[in-house]
C-alpha atoms as a printed R data frame, in Angstrom:
   type eleno elety resid chain resno       x       y       z
1  ATOM     1    CA   UNK     A     1  -0.700 -11.673 -12.227
2  ATOM     2    CA   UNK     A     2   1.254 -13.472  -9.599
3  ATOM     3    CA   UNK     A     3  -0.546 -13.932  -6.313
4  ATOM     4    CA   UNK     A     4   1.753 -11.627  -4.241
5  ATOM     5    CA   UNK     A     5   0.823  -8.889  -7.093
6  ATOM     6    CA   UNK     A     6  -2.755  -9.577  -6.407
7  ATOM     7    CA   UNK     A     7  -2.392  -9.164  -2.618
8  ATOM     8    CA   UNK     A     8  -0.290  -6.006  -3.094
9  ATOM     9    CA   UNK     A     9  -3.065  -4.365  -5.460
10 ATOM    10    CA   UNK     A    10  -5.860  -5.413  -2.984
11 ATOM    11    CA   UNK     A    11  -4.006  -3.952  -0.260
12 ATOM    12    CA   UNK     A    12  -3.416  -0.773  -1.912
13 ATOM    13    CA   UNK     A    13  -7.241  -0.649  -2.971
14 ATOM    14    CA   UNK     A    14  -8.234  -1.010   0.523
15 ATOM    15    CA   UNK     A    15  -6.239   1.730   1.917
16 ATOM    16    CA   UNK     A    16  -7.398   4.007  -1.049
17 ATOM    17    CA   UNK     A    17 -11.027   3.178  -0.239
18 ATOM    18    CA   UNK     A    18 -10.668   3.954   3.379
19 ATOM    19    CA   UNK     A    19  -9.089   7.188   2.630
20 ATOM    20    CA   UNK     A    20 -11.577   8.094   0.055
21 ATOM    21    CA   UNK     A    21 -14.702   6.995   1.547
22 ATOM    22    CA   UNK     A    22 -14.513   7.999   5.217
23 ATOM    23    CA   UNK     A    23 -14.854  11.580   6.374
24 ATOM    24    CA   UNK     A    24 -11.787  12.099   8.326
25 ATOM    25    CA   UNK     A    25 -11.667  14.912  11.274
26 ATOM    26    CA   UNK     A    26  -7.822  14.270  11.750
27 ATOM    27    CA   UNK     A    27  -5.229  14.160   9.144
28 ATOM    28    CA   UNK     A    28  -3.027  11.688  10.789
29 ATOM    29    CA   UNK     A    29  -4.767   8.551  10.105
30 ATOM    30    CA   UNK     A    30  -5.177   9.044   6.401
31 ATOM    31    CA   UNK     A    31  -1.622   9.883   6.069
32 ATOM    32    CA   UNK     A    32  -0.680   6.642   8.008
33 ATOM    33    CA   UNK     A    33  -3.085   4.797   5.639
34 ATOM    34    CA   UNK     A    34  -1.453   6.195   2.560
35 ATOM    35    CA   UNK     A    35   1.968   5.139   3.807
36 ATOM    36    CA   UNK     A    36   0.606   1.557   4.607
37 ATOM    37    CA   UNK     A    37  -0.729   1.248   1.135
38 ATOM    38    CA   UNK     A    38   2.665   1.960  -0.492
39 ATOM    39    CA   UNK     A    39   4.532   0.019   1.900
40 ATOM    40    CA   UNK     A    40   4.000  -3.450   0.136
41 ATOM    41    CA   UNK     A    41   5.255  -1.713  -3.270
42 ATOM    42    CA   UNK     A    42   8.512  -0.484  -1.668
43 ATOM    43    CA   UNK     A    43   9.057  -3.741  -0.111
44 ATOM    44    CA   UNK     A    44   8.788  -5.499  -3.316
45 ATOM    45    CA   UNK     A    45  11.216  -2.964  -4.935
46 ATOM    46    CA   UNK     A    46  13.693  -3.516  -2.027
47 ATOM    47    CA   UNK     A    47  13.615  -7.317  -2.053
48 ATOM    48    CA   UNK     A    48  13.752  -7.644  -5.879
49 ATOM    49    CA   UNK     A    49  16.751  -5.385  -6.057
50 ATOM    50    CA   UNK     A    50  18.455  -7.612  -3.840
51 ATOM    51    CA   UNK     A    51  17.701 -10.571  -6.041
52 ATOM    52    CA   UNK     A    52  18.909  -8.731  -9.219
53 ATOM    53    CA   UNK     A    53  22.316  -7.757  -7.915
């Protein structure tokens, strides 16, 4: 597994744990964490698509 893949997986796991383990009173912060967890994946797809074209 490449280093960036490991970092990406760790980031997603951290965001998922924060969402699952904390009792949230508001819905805004978990939604932001969810999107933050997806951001590296979408960035990788976007940058890799440019490399293949």
